[in-house]
N, C-alpha and C positions, 0 to 999 in steps of 0.2 A: 745768835748769841751776841749780847751787847759787848761793848769794849771792856767794861769793868769785869765782866765774867771771863773774858779772854785773858785779861791781865791776871786774874786769880789762877786761871788754868796754867798760864805761863810761869807764874811764881812757883806753883807746886812742882812743875816740871824742872825748873832750875834748882829748886831746893832739894831735890832728890840727890844731887851731886854736890851742891854748895849750900849746906843747911843754914848758914848765917848770911846768905846773900841779901844785900840791900839793892833795891831796884829803883832806878830813877829814869825819867823820860830823857832820851837822848835826842831823838828827832822823829818827825813824820815826813814822808816824802809825798810826791804828787800822785800817789796811788793809795791803795788800802793798807799798805805796809806801815808798820810802826817799829821804832827802834828804841831799845832800853839799855841803859848802862848798868851793868851788874857789878856791884862792889862787894868784894870779899875781904873784910878787914883781917881775917885770920889766915889769909893766903901768904905762903912764903915761896911761891913759885916765881922765880926771877924771870921766867920767860914771859910773864904777863906784863902788859903795859900799865904801870901804876896799880897793879892788882885789880884791874878791871877787865871786863869782857863786854861784848855787845850781844844782845838778844834781838833777833828779828821776829816780829809777830806778823805773819802773812796769812790772813784767814783763807782756808782752802776753798771756800765758796767763790772767792774773788781772785786769789793769787795761787800760783803753783811754785813751790820752792825748788822743784827739781832742776829747772834751768839755772837757778843761782848756783846750786852745787856743781852742776856740770861745767858752767863757765868758770867758776872759781878754780876748778881743777885744770882746765885748759890754760888759763892765764898763769897759774902757779908754775906749770910746766914750761911756759914761755919765759919765765924769769921776771914776771910782773909782780910788784908788791901788792898783793891782795890779802885780805884777812884769812888766817888759817881757821878752818872750821873745826870746832871742838866736838860738837855733837849736833844731831838734827833729828826731827820727827816730822816727816812729810805729812803724815795723817793729821796731825794737829796743826801743822803749819808753823813750826818753830825751828829756829836755827840759833845755836850759840856759837859765837866766833870771837876771834881776836879783836881787840879794840885798837884801831889805828889813830886814836886821839880825837880831839874835838876842835882842831884848827884847820879849817878848809883853806884852800888857796885864796879864796875871795877875801879872807880876813887880813891877809898879809901882802897881797899884790899892790905894788905902787911903782912909780917910775924907777926907783932905785933897785927894787927886787925883781922886776919883771923878767929881765934877761936870764937871770940865774934860775928862777922858778920855772919859766917856760922851757929853758934848756933841759931841765930835769923831766918835765912833762913830755917834751917831744922825744927824748930818749926812751921814756917808758912807752910812748905811743908806737915807736918803731918796734919794740918787742911785742906789743899787743897785735900789731898788724901781721906779725909772723906766727901768731898762735894757730892752733889746729882749727880749721873751719869745717871739717867733715861733719855732715849732717846738720849744720846750722840752717835756720830759716834763711831764705834769700830776700834781699831787698829788691823785690821785683816791681814791675809796672803796677800791679794791683796794690801793693803796699804803699808805694810812693804816692799814688793817686789818692788812696784811702786817707792817708795822712793829710795831704794838702786840702782835701775836701772839708776838713774841719774848719778851715778859714771861712769859706762862704756860709757854712752852717752856723757856727758859733760866734765868729767875730763879726761878720757882716749882719746876719739876720738877727741872732739873739742879742748880741752886745750893742750893735749900733742901730738896729731896726731897719736895715737896708735890705730890700728885696730886689735883686737885679731883674731888669726886663729880660725877655728871651734873648734879645740881641746882646745885652750886657753879659748874660750867662754864657753865651757862645764865646765871647772874648775871654772870659775866665777859663772856660774849659779848654779852649785852644792854647792858651798860655800855659796852663798846668800840664798839658800834653807835651808841649815843646820842652818844658823843664824836665819832665821825667824821661823823655826820649834822649835828651842830651846827657843827663845824669847816667843813664844806663850804658853810655859809650865809654865810660871810664873803666880802667882796670879795677879788679875786685880784690878785697882784702877782708880780714877780720875787722868788724866794726863794733866798738863798744856801745855806741848809739846815744850816749849822754855824757861825753867826755868834756867836762867844763869845770869851772872854778869851785863849784859847790860839791863836786864829786871827786876832787883830788885833795887828799889830806896831807898836810905838812908833817913829815916824819924825820926823826933825827938820823935814821939810817935808811938807805935805799929809797930816798924821796922821789916821787910822791907815793903815798898809799892810795890805791885806786878802789873806789866803791861803786855800787849801783850799776852793775854791768849785766844784769840778768836778762836784758832784752837784746843781747848781742845777736848780730846777723852777719851773713856774708854779703858785703855791699861795696859801694863806691869808695875808692881809696882816699878821697878827700873829705869824707863825711866827718870823721872825728877831728880832723885838723881844723875844719871850719867851726865845729862846735867849740873848740878850745880858743881859737883866735878871734872869732866873731861871737864871743860869748854874750848871751842875753842878759848877763848880770854885771858885766864890766866892759868898758869901751876903750879901745886903743887907737891912736892915730894910724891912718892908712899906711904911712911910711914904715912904721914899726911892724905892722902886720905883713907888709910886702917883704920885708927883710926876713922875718921868721918863715914865711912861706917859701921863699927862695932857698933858704938854708935847708928846710925840710925836704924840698924836692931833690936837692943834691944828695941828702942822706938816703932817700928812697931809691934813687938811681944807683947809688954805691952799693946798697944791699941787694940790688937786683929785683926789687919789688915792683918797679915799673921800668919800662924801657925809656931811654933818653927821649924827651920831647921838648919842643921849644917852651921857653918860660911863659910865653903868652898863652899857650895851650893849657899849661898847668894852672895858671891863674884863672882861666875860663872855667876849668873843672871846679876849682875852689869857689868861684863866684856863683855858678849855677847851682852847685850843691848847697851853698848858703841860702840861696833863694828858696829851694825846696824846704830846707829846715826851718827857715824863719817864717815862711808862709804857714807851715804846719803849726809852729809855735804860737802864732797869733790866735789860731783856733784853740789850741790847748790852754793858753792862759785865760782866754774868755770862758772856756768850758769849766776850768778849775774854779773860776769865780761864780758862774751862774748855777752850775750843777752841784759843785762840791763845797761852796761857801768859803773858798780860799781866796779872799779878796786881795791879799798882798801881791798876788801875781799881776794884778792890774798895774802896779808900779813899774813893771818891766815891759809893758807894751810899747811905750814911746821908743825905747832903744831898738826893740825888735822891728818895729815899723820903720825906723830910720834905716836899718840895714836893707830892708826890702826896697824902700824908695831909692836909696842911693845906688844899690847894685842893679836894680831893675832898669834904671835910667841909662846904664852903660850899654844895654843890649837891645837893638831894634826889635827883636822878636818878643821881648818881654815888655817893651814900652807901652803897648796898648793897655795892659793891666794897670800900669802906673798912672796912665792918663785917666782911667776909670777912678782910681783912688783919689786923684786930684779933683775930678769932677764931683765926687762925693764929699770932698773936703775932709778926708779922714784924718790927716795930720792935725788939723785944727780941732777935730772932735776928740782925738786921743790925747793931744798935747805934743808939741814938738820936743824932740830929745835935745837936751842941752848938756854938754859935757861938764 
């Protein structure tokens, strides 16, 4: 079924309850899902945000809505500000939900607002990490490796035309194994898995509103923290990041979510987890361009690569991969990140 036919189907489904609904494109994400803003000019329901709702279109052949509903319920119970679900139809792949607005963190983050906005986001993350994890998929060795292998496949080979020699491939494989081994030594918690400035909505009450959490897993405690603070869409000075990380470590220990560990240990958890995420994202952004025609993600490659190069250089076990990237002149090919 083509997109227009699905939109007609979605419109019919919505108008069963909201006959006068106007439907506008809200956004599309990095998957097959699309989001529409539903406007009911005749609504007098004060609980609705500006008389609007959000409809998710998730084609069942490509997407499963059930995890979104399950995770929404878990996060709601944990006190996280997630959209209330109004109705859903799993067979058709439609969900109608509360509208958390159209102002993501990315639009409002600056030097003056960052401490307050990240303070709210880190408080919300503390609630997320205490949500129910029973039966969640695990961020295990297989998944960590599967994600990182997107980098050599899509970023090196497809995007840059680089085919590693057998010796170079061994360096890549050894490094990725080191990363996943170190990551799995961390304490585990509920992981949103895409907790960053485009998935946090500024709300007048109980800020932030949290979206795009359907891929949640049980995984390393630092994953969402590094997604937020070493965001692929916005860059902060290392000193600011270090301060936020220290404060959050203190909160985790106070809540009993981790045992007390040296600050250097927690920073290493954060760094190595960031390497796993950013190596994966190099592959994802390249794939979004080449497979899905979403060229705008190429604009975010320089910052993502900057994180990999900067962090990888800190750790001797990771440095062989960084040396390969230098040998291939990848920063020059992608473009150096400039703040």
